[in-house]
N, C-alpha and C positions, 0 to 999 in steps of 0.2 A: 381664687380665679383672678383677682385684681393684680396679684403679684406674679402671675404666670408669664413666662417669657416665651416669645415665639421660637420655634425650633428652626435653627438656621443650618445651612449646609457648610461644613468646615472645608474650606478650600486651601490647599497648600500654597504658600507664598514664600518665595525665596527671599530672605532678608539679608542676603550677603552684602548688598549695597543698598541699605535702607534709605528711602527718600526722607529727607529731613522735613519737619513741619514747616519750616520757613520756605523751602523750595515749593512745597505744595501750595502754601498761601500765595506765593508770587504768581504761580500759574492760575490759581483761582481768581485772583484780582485782575488778571489781564483780560483782553478782549478776544483772544484766540480760542475758538470753540474747541478745536482738537486738543489744545493744551489743557483746557478745563476738563474734558472727558478723561484724559490720561491721569490728571491729578485726582479726580474723583475716584477713579478705579484704584489708584494707589492708596488713597485714604481708606476705602472700603476694605481692601486686602489687609491693611495694617490693623484695622478694627477687628476683622474676623480672626486674626492671629493673636488677639489679646492685647494689642497696643491701645493706649488711651490718648486721644488727641482732643482734649477739651478746648484748646485754643483755636481750633478750626471752626467751631460752631458759628461764632459771630461772623467770621469771614464768609462762610457758606450762606448764611442768612442774607448778608449784604450783596454778595456778588453772584451767587448761584440761583437763589430763589427767583430773581427777575428774568432769568434766561428763558428765551422762547424755544430753544433747541429741544427737540423731543428726547434725544439721547441723554442730554444733561438732566432733563426733568426726570427721566426714568432712573438715572443714577442717584439723583437727589432723594427720590422715594426709597431706594435701597439703603441709602445712608441713614435716613430718618427711621427706617425700620430696625436698623442694627443698634443705634446708639441707645444708651440708657436714658429713659424718660422720667425716671423717678429717683428719689434719693434713697438712702439706706432704710428709711422708715416707711417707704411706700408712697410718699407724697410726690405729686408731679412737680418737676423742676420749673421754676418761674419762667425761664427762658423758652420753655416749650410753647408758651402762649404765643410767641412770635410766629410760629409756623401755622397757627390756626387760620389767620387771615389769608395766607397763601393757599392753604388747602381749600378754603371757601371760594377763593377766586378760581382755582383749578376746577372745582365742581361746577362752576358757571362759565367755564371757558368755551369759546365758540368751537374749538377743535375737539372732535369726538375722541381722539386718542388720549388727549390730556385728561379729559373727564373720566374715561374708562379706566386708565391706569391709577388714577387717584382713588376711584371707588374701590378698585382692587386692593390698593394700599390700606384703605380703612378696614378691610377684613382682617388685617394683622395688628390692629391697634386694640389694646385691651384697657386703656386708661379712659374711664368715663368722663373725666374733666376735659380731655381733648375732643372727645366725640360729641359731647352735648351741644356746643354751638354749631356743629356741622349737620345736625339732624335735618333741619328744614331743607337745606340744599340737597341732601341725599334723597329726601322724599320727592323733591321736584324732578329728579332725574327718572323717576318711575314712568313718567309720561313722555319722555323724550322720543323723538321720531326714529332715532337710530337704535337698532336692536342691541348693538354692542354695549351701549350705555345702559339700556334697560336691564340686560342680563347681569351686569356687574352691580347695578344699583340694588337688585334683588339680593345678591350675595352679601352686599354690604349691610343691608337691613337685617338679614339673617344673623350675621356676625354680631351686630349691635344688640339684637334682641336676646342673644344667648349670653350676653354679659350679665354679671350679678345684678346690675342696676338697669338691665335692658328693658324690662317690662315697664319701668318708670319712664325711660326715655322714649319708648315706642309702644305705648299701651295698646294701640289699635293696629299694630303691624300685621298680625294674621288676617284681620279683616281686609286690610288694604291689599295684601298679596293675593287673597282669594278673589277679590274683585279684579285685580290685574290678570290673574290666571284665566278668568272667564273671557277676557277680551284679547288676550295675547295670541299673536299668530306666529312669532318666531319660535322655532323648536327649542333652541338652547335656552331662551328666556323662559319659555313655558316649563322646561325641565327644572330650571333653577327655582321657579316659583313653587312648583309642586314639592321640590326638595325642602324648601323652607317650611312649608306646611307639614311635611313629613317629620321634620326635626323639632318644630316648635309648636305645632298645633295639629296633632295627629288626628283628632276627631274631624277637623275640617278636611284634611286630606282624604280620609276614608269616605266622608260624605260626597266629596267631589268625585272620587273614583266610582262609587256605587251609582251615582247619578249619570255617569257616562260609560257604563259597562259596555254598551254596544259599539262604542267608538274606540275602545282601547286598542283593538287590532290595527287601526289606521294611524295611531299616534307614532311619533318619531321614536327610533330605537333608544335614544337617550332617556326619554320619558318612560318608556316601557321598562327599562332597567330599574328605575326608581320605583315604579309600580310594584315590581317583583320584590324589591327590598321591603316595601311597606307591607305587602301580603305576608312575607315571612315573619316580620316583627309582630304584626297583629295576631297571627295564628299561634305564635309561640306564647304570647301572653294570654290568649283566650282560644284554646284549641277548638272549642265548640263553634267558633265563628267561621271555620274554614269552608263550610258549605257554601257561603256567599261568594267565595272567591274562586271556586273550582272552575266555574264557567270562564272566568278571565284567563286562568292558567291554560286551560284547554285551547282557548282561542289563540293564545300566543304561541302554542306549539307549532303553528304553521306560519309564523312570522318570517319575513324575508331575511332578517338579520340572524346570522349564525350565533352571535353572542347572546342575543335575546333567547333564541331557541335553547341554547345550552343552559343558561340561567333558569329558564322555565322548567327544563327537565330536572335540574338540581332542586328547584323549589318543590316540584311535585313529589320527588322522592322524600324530601325532608318533612313534608306535611302529611303524606298518606302512605300507608302500607298495603292498600288494597291492590289485588293482583292486576286489575285493569289499569290503575295508575302506574304501577311499576312497569307494566308491559308498554304503555305509551312512552314512558321515559326511556326505557331500553331501546325501543324502536327509534326514538329521536337520536339517541347516542349513536346508533348504528348508521343512521342516515348522515350524521355529521362525519363519521369515519370515512364515508365514501365521497362526500361532497367537498371536504376540506383538503387542501394540498399541503398545508403546513404540518410538518412532522411533529412539532411540539404540541400542536392542537390534538393530533391523533393520539399521542402518548397520554395526554391529560384525559381524553375521553375514554381510553382504555383503562385508565386508573379508576374512573367512575364505574365502568362496567365490571371491573374486578370487585369493587365494593358491593355492587348489586349481586354479584355471584355469591358473595359470602352470606348476605342476609336474605336474598330472595332467589335461592337456587332453582326452585321449580319453574319460576317464570323465565329465568335465563336459559333454561334448557330448550325452551321453544325458540329462542333467538340465536341458537348456536350457529346456524348456517349464515345468518346475517353478519355475525361477528367474523366468521371465516373469510368473508369477502375482503377484509382488510389485508389479507395476505397478498393482494395485488400491489401493495406498496413495496418499493424496492428497498426500503430501510430495514435493516436487520433487527434493530431494537423493537420496531413495531411488530415485525413478524414473530419475534421471540415472545413478546408479551401476549400477542394474539393466541399463539399456540398454548401458552401457559393457562390462559383462561379457558380455552376450548377443552383441553385435556381434563379439566376438573368437571366438565359438564356432560361428558359422553355417557350415554345410556344405551341399553339394548335397542331402544327405539330409533336413535339417531346415529348409531355407530357406523352403519353401512354408508350413509351419506358423507359422514366425516372422512372415513377412510378413502372413499372414492375421490373426494376433493383433494386429499393429501397425495393420492396417487397421481392425479393430474398435475399437481404442483411439482412432484418429483420428475415427471416426464418433461415439464417445461424447463427444468434445470439442465436437461441434456441439450436442448436446442440452442439457447442463447449462451454466448460466452461472456456473461457478466463477471465483474471482478469478484463478487462474493457468492458466486453460484455454489462453490464447494462447501462453504460454511452453511449456506441455506439448506443445501441437500442434507448435510449432517443433522441439522435441526429437524428436518422432515423425517429422516430415518429414525431419530430418537422418538419423535411423536408417534410414528407408526408402531414402533416397538412397544411403547406404553399402551397404545390401543390394543395391540395383539395380546399383551399380558393380561389386560383386564377382560378382554373378550376373545378367547382363543379361536372362536369360530371364524373370525375374519382373517386369521393368519394365512389361510390358503389363498386368499385373493391378492396378497401383497408380497409374500415371501419370494416368489419367483421373479417378480419385477425387481425387487431390491437386490437379488443375487447378481443382477447385471452390473452392479456397482462394486463388486468385490475387487475389481481392478481399478477402482477410481484413483485418479491422481491425487485427490485429497485423502491422505492416509487416515486422518481421523474419521472421515465419513466411511471409509472402507472397514475400519475397525468396528464401528458401530453396527455395520451390516453383518459382519461375521459373528459378532456377539449376539445379535438378534437371531440369526440362523441357528446358532448353538442352543439358544433357549427354546426356540420353536420346535426344533427336532426332538427335544426331550419332552416337552409338554404336549406335543401333538403327534402321537405315534403314527396316525394315519398318513401324515405327510412325509414320513421318513424316506420311503422309496423314491418319491419324486424329488425330494431335496438332495438326496445322495446322488441321484442321476444328474441333476442339474449342476451340483457342485463339481462332480468329476468332469463334466463338459466344460466348465468355465474356469477350472483350476489353473490352467496355463496362463490366464489373463492376470493373475494376481502378481503384483510387483513388490508389495511391502512385506518385510520379514515377519512382522507381528501377525499380519493377516494370514500369511502362509502357515504360521505355527498353529493358530486356532483352527484353520481349515484342515490341517493334517490331523489334529486331535479329533475333529468330527469324523473324518474318514476312518481313523483307527477305531473309534468307538461304535459307529453306527453302520458300517459295512458288514452285514450279517449273512447274506446269502452268498452262494458260491460265485455267481456272476459278479456281484458287487465287490467281493474281496479280490477277485482276479482283476477287475477293472481298476480298483484302487492301486494295486501293486503296479499294474501296467502304466497308469497315469504318473505315478511317482518316478518310475524308471525313465519315462519319456522326458519328464521335466529335469531330470538329472543329467541326461545326455550320455555320451559314451564314457566308459571308464578305462583306465584311471583318469583322474582329473589332470594329470600331467605325467610326462615320461621321466623315468629316473635318469635317462641319458641327458635330459635337458637341465637337470638340477644343477649340474656343474656349470653349465652356461649361465644359468640364473645367478649362481654365486659369483662368477666372474663379472657379470653385468652389474651386480650390486656394488662391486669395487670400482666401477667406472660410472660415476653419476650421470655423465652426459649420454650414456647409452642404456639407461634403465629400461628394462622390459617388464617390470613388475606390474601386476594388474591392480594394485591397490595403493593409494596414497592416503595416509591417515590425516584427517583434517582437524580433529580435536580429540582431546582425552580429558574428561572431567568427571567429577563425582555425580552419581545419580541417586535419587531418593526412592527407596523401595516403599512398598505399601505400608509397612509397619513403622516407617519414619527413619529407618537406619540407612546408612550410606553404602554404596558400592561403586566401583570404578567401571566406567563404560568407555568404549572407544568408538568414535564415529568415523567410518571409513568411506571413501568414495572411489568408485571404480574408474580406471583409466584404460585406454586402448592397449591392447597387447598385440605385439607383432605375431605373425603366423607361426614362425618357428618356435616361439616360446612354449607352446602347448602342443603336445603330440600324444595321442591322435586327436583328442577332443579340443575344441576351441571355444572361446567365449561367444563366437558368432552363432553357436548353437542356440535354438529357441528356448531352451529350458530356463524357467525362472529360478528354480531351485539351484541350478548349477551356478548361475551368476551371483546369487546371494551367498552361497557357500564359498565361492572363490573370492568374494569380497572380505572374507574373514569371519563370517557369522557362523561360528561353530555351535552356538546354542541351537540354531535352526537345524544344523547337522544332527545334533542329539535328538531333536524332535522327529526328524526323518527316521532315525534309527528306531525310536520307540514306536512310531506308527507302523513301520515295516514289521517289527517284532509282533505287535498285536495282530496284524493281518495274517502273518504266517501261522501264529498260534490258532487263530480262528479257522484258517484254511485246513488245519489238521482235523478240525471238528466236522467240517462240511465237505471235504474232498476225500472220497474213498481211495483214490490212487495215491499210494505212498510215494511213488516215484515223482509225481507232479509236485507233491509237497516238498520233497527233498530238493527238487530243482529250484523252486521258489525260495526256499531257505538258503540255498547256496548263493543265489543272486542277491538276496538281502545281506548276507555276510560279506559278499564282495563289495557292496556299496559302503558298509560300515568300515571295513578295513581301508577302503580308498579314502574315506573322510579322515580316519586316523593317520594315514600316511601323509595326506596333505597337511594336516595340522602339525605333524612332527618334522616336516621338511623345512628347509631354509627358503623355500619358494615364496612364502608369505612373510612379511616383516614381523608378524606377531604369531607365536605358536598357539596351539589349542589350549584353552583354559582347563584347569583341573576338573571342574565340575562336569563339563561336556565330555571330557575324556573318560571319566569314570562311568558316566551314564552310557556311553556307547559301548565300552568294554562290558558292562553289565548286560546289555542287549546281546552282545556276541555270546556270552556265557549261557544266557537263557536259551538261545536258539540251538546251542550245542547240547544242552542237557536241561530238560524242562520237567518239573514236578507238578503234581496236581494242585498243590497249594499255591505255588507260584502262578500257575495258569489261572486259577480263580482270582488271584489278586489283580493280575493284568487285564483280564477280560471282564470282570464284574465290579470290583471294588471302586475303580476310578469313576465309572458311571454312577454308582450308588452315591459316592461322595458328591458328585455334581448335582444329583437330584436332591440331596439333602441341603446343599447350599441354596438351591432355588427355593426350596420349601422355607428355609430360614428367612430368605429375602422377602418372600411373600408374607410371611407372618409378621416381619418387622414393619412392612408397609401397612399392613392391616392395623397394627397397634398404633402407628403414627396417625392414621386416619381417625381412630377412636379417640386418641388423645386430643386431636384438634377439634373434635366435635364439641358443640356447646351443650353442656349438661344443664338442664333446667330444674329448678327447685321451686315447687309451689307450696305455699303455706296453707294449712287447712282452713284458716280464717280469712283468706284472701277474698275480696269482693268480686263476684261475677255478675255482670249485667246480662240478663236473659234477653237475647235479641228478639225473639218472637213475642215477648210481652211488652216490648217498647212501642211507643207511639212513633209511627213513621211519617207523620204529617209534615210536609215541607222538606223532607230529606231527599237529597239526590241519590242516584244509584251508587255513586262513588262513596257517599257517606255511609250508605247501608253496608257496602262491602267492607268499609273500614271498621264499622262496628263489629261485624262478624269476625274479621281477621284479628282485631284487638282482643276480642273475647277469647278466641282460641289461644292466643299468646298468653293471656293472663291465666287461662285454665291450665295450660301446660307449664306455667312458671317461667316463660321466656322473658318476662319483664323482671329484670334483676337490677340491683343497685350498680351504679357505675364504678364504684370503688369501695375498697374496704376501709372502714373508719380507722382501724388500728394502723393500717398502712399510711393513712393521711397523717396520723399523729407522729409517725416516724419522720415525716418530712418537715416538721416544725423545728427550727433551729433557734436557740437562744443566742442573741447577739450581744447583750450587755449583762452586767451582774445585777443581782437583786438590790445591792446597796447603792447603785448609781442613781443620780437624780432623774434620769430618763431611762425607762426600761423599754427594750426593743426585742422583738422576736420576729422571725421571718418564716412564712410558709412558701416553700419552693415548689413551683409547678413547672415541669419540664415538658415542653412540646418538642416536636422534631427539630425545628430550627430556631427555636427561641426559648428563653427561660423567663418566667414571670415571678418576680419576688413580691409577695404580698406582706409588707412589713407593718406590724402593729407597734405604734409608739405610744407610751403611756407617760404622762407627766406625773411624777410621784411627789412633786414639791407643792408648796402652798402659794407659789408665785406663777404669774403668767409668763410663759416662754414665748418670746417674739423672734420672728425670722428663723424659726427652726427649719433646718434643711438637712436632708439625708444626702450626704456626699458619698458617692460610690466610685470605685475604680476597679479595673479588671486586669488580670494577668493571664496570658495564653490567648487562644483564638476566640476570645469573647469580646463583644463590643456593646457598650452602653448606648441604647437607642436614644434616650432623651434624659436630660437632667431633671430630677424631681424639683418641684417648685417649693417656695418658702411657705411656712404655715405659722399661725399663732395658736398656741395651745393653752387653754384655760387650766387653772389648778386642778390636778387629779382627773384630768380628762384624757381621752385617747384619740388617736388618729390613724386611719389606714392609708398607707402610702404604697403605691404600686410602681415598680421599676421593671422595664422590659430590657432584656439583654439578648442580643443575637449571637448564635453559635455558628461557626463556620467549619469546625472539624471536631474529631473525637479526642483531641488532646486535652488532658486534664487541665481545667481552668480554676482560677481562684478569684473570688470576688471579695474585696476588702473595702473599708471606708470608715466613716465616722459620722456622728450627729453633731451639728453645730447649732448653737442657739444663743440668744441674748436675753437678759432680764432687765427690768427697769432699774434695779439697784446697782447692777454692775455694768459698766459701759463696755468692758472687754467681752469678746465672744468666748463662750465655754465650749470645749470640745470633748466628746465622749467617744473613745475609740471602740469600734465594733469588732467582734470576733470574725475570723475569716470564714468564708463559705466555700467549701471545696465541691466542685461539680463532679459528680461520679460518672465515669465512663460507662457504667452499666446502664445508664439511662439512654444511651445512644446505640448500643449494640443489641442484636437479638439473634437467637439461634437460627442457623440456616443449614442447608444441605448442598453438597456438590459431589460430583463423581470423583472417584479416586484418581483418575487420570488428570482431571482438572486441578485437584488439590496438589498433585505432584508437579504439574506445570507451573502453578502459581508459586509453589515453594522454591522452585528453581529460579523463577524470574525475580521474586521480591528481594530487594537488597537490604532492607532493614531487618536485623535480627537482634532479639534480646534474649540472652541465655540466663535463666534463673536456676540456681542450685536448689535441690530439694532439701528442705530443713523443716521437719515436722515431727510431732509426737505421735502421729497416726502410724500404726504398724501393719495395717492391712493394705495391700496394693489397690484393691478395688474400692475400698472405702476412701482412700486418698484420691483416687480418680474421680469418684462421685462428688467429693468435697470440692475439687477444682472445678468440675463442671457447674456445680451450683454457685460457686463464688464468682465465676467469670461469665455466667449466663451464655454458655456456648453449648453446641451440640456435638456429641461424640459420633464421629463418622465410622469408627471401627465397630463392626457388628458384635453383638454380645457373644456369639459363638466363638469369635476369635479371642475373647477375653476369658473364656472358661478355663478351669483347671487351676491348680496351685503349683506353679513352677518356680516361684520366686522372682520372676521377671514380668514386666508389663510394658507394652508400648501401645499408645493410642493417639489418634489424630482428632483434634477438636476444631470446629469451624464456626464462625459467626460473621454477620454482615452488619455494618453500621448504617444509620439512616442516610448517610452521605454516600452510600455505595461503596465504602471501603471494605476490603476483605481482611479478616483477622484469622491467621492460621496458628495453631498451637500443636506441638508434638510433646507428649508426656512419655518419657523413658525412665523407668524406675526399676530398682533391684533391691531385693530384701537381703540385708547383710546377715552374718552369722549371729550377731547380737540381737536380731529382731528389728533393727531400725531400717528405715528406707533411705536409699541414696539414689542419686541420678540427677537428671536435668529436665527442665521445662523450657523448650525453645519456642519463641514467639516470632513470627515473621509477618510483615505487612509491607505495603507499598509506601507508606508514609511513616515518618519517625514517631509521630505523636501517638498513634494507636499502639505501637510496639512498646513504647516507654510506659504508657498509661496502664496497659494490661500487665506489664511486668511489675509495676508498683502494686497493682491490685493483688496479684498472685503472691508477691512477697509479704504483703500485709495479712492475707487471709490463710496462707497455706499451713501455718502453725496450728491454728485452731481446728477443732473437730466439729464445730457447729457453725 
């Protein structure tokens, strides 16, 4: 501790035109106060940047110490804090004695500011030789009339007492501080006094707290925060003592300070698992959600509620409506996190209230024209969708409301609605008639092609009765408008117009043409087209002014939608043959459907549109034409039954997959037969509070069911021990690496294997990548064949692979030169920062298109089975496979799958595996990694390259 240096802030200083020491000396020797201030600032900056200015010390002692200016005195203390006060062997420099008299004078200065900053400066001095002559002056400031001086005097006493020789310098410090605490009236000074007892004499702090239990609620919030820290520390060391402090914690739950209330709830959760304690903490968190306006505070509180949801699900189910109130916040992140928590807590008991609240929120999004209303509505639709899938009985209360948003301007929201309707109509047969009727009534409002496609599929599959089939055909015809889509006589005019750019009458201008990512990760080309105004003579007899949404979308060049229309009409006509006894009516509807299909084909093959119909759509429409002209029983069965059966199977697979994920996430408890169980009814209850009794019961239940398990696997811990030096080196070192989310702790064990004492032994570390060393480890003296534990903290700012390297430097009494032992490099694994996650296929494709960093890794492995290789990649990269197992079934020699993970920093990692089995049995293909940042793409690529060859 004597050799420990204060941690200083490294400030960048441009040394392009460095001030010479002589110039600084001249300014310091002058009488101009402003010049002295500038000179001191320059000297401090140079010292912080590694310069040594030993010639300035005497000048500063002569000309700066006597200054009465407060700014100069403050800079002087900063200078004295920075400079080295000891030599290489840890002895105080003789010239440092010169500043002791000045510090003593400052501690007795009539100005309160000078006294206060000097006391604060003493908190950063660790040399006992400098502190010892100043102790009487520090103690005299404990009784000063000004609270600023008293509070800093208490901090100075605490710092001195914590020094290795502190108990010799201030043997009765705890007693003096306890006496001062009893008479102190200033809140800050009182807090500092209690903090000193907390750190240096915990028993005295506990006695003072227990003797003033009834007054804790009236104390200042600063003191209350220290009280909570003390309670946590005492109860961790002695859990049976927590009954004494429950009353204090409960009384602080109603404190006026939000910070105290939050810390109090956190303390209650950490100390007790009793339902009443968890309920009180959850209620406190919910009240903070409503009372606090800061979005960051709300997000932090929601994180705490999410933790409670994981460990105390039953209690949180009771608080679900209180959590839902935070949807009143306009922030989307808060709303999203709230919905995530609520959807995991829905039960048959509260589902009706939750859905009713969500319906009210959906209605609110219609009234206000807020910027993010569409995105919020999409989140609500997805939440209602999840509720309806878990509890189908509530679907009838929401499906008709949501169908009003099929024509929503937010396409993503409309897509979610139509997918929801598609699942509900299959899983709730009783709602089929009402959903079909509503869909046919609102179909004309739909403007998005993808929503139209899904809605048409629903109409084709679930219109079963005669009236429904006829209404479906009629609705589609109305939305298509008059036929043909254009006159043949006008085609020549359109051709002539295309040759004259200034008189273009085309209905479409192509805005972009780019590759799209399909669900299996392969590429396809898509064209994005925008509709422009068409002059009246350009289209005869129909025009774009017609109200049909299908007409405008097909005229914009969307022939995929035209193929969907053809398939839907084919299904409706085939079903009409089964329910309509009149053959003439059937033939009439079939002729009308054929006319529509031929008109779409005619439009696609004309020069009227800049892009002709694609081959897939053309073949699909031609197939529909052939089916209507000649239909067999087998074909009819495929078109009218097999599609719906495949959809039902897909939903069943999805439900099974979600059930398996829930089971996988569940905590499995393992109880040993010889585990100790305390029988609650046989225990003495004397002096135990109700909360303690609940705790005993709850803990016994956990222990009986095996919920108390070890935090980590011992074998896994051994894997994290890294050897840093060789066995033949004079100093042996090994590190245990602990990775938390945003920092890394290196616990380095250093063993002196020689027969000599190692002096000034220092662990010097440096980092490469997005790693930062928090503090420099101090110097140590190591006795022969002894060991030392050295801890180093390193901050992590991204998932980029980092490297920690360094050496151990030490001196011996026989050799005056320093000896250096180079350490092995420590590579920080990206797997410690990413975890498996899930996202929708549409979100995956959107991110894949947006992310600019891609790393393409060629497959090079000895594994010869596609699925085995995929499982190996999933295990090696700690990612989740988004491709459902049903899509990976079969042995076709090809495999394409999407993997997804999320880092602790919120970064998304996307991986697409595309492999093919060659004739010789080997696998070939590519693994493509995409991310928003370069680091995660490169790190994952390196990991895959390293791991893909092995089979284990």
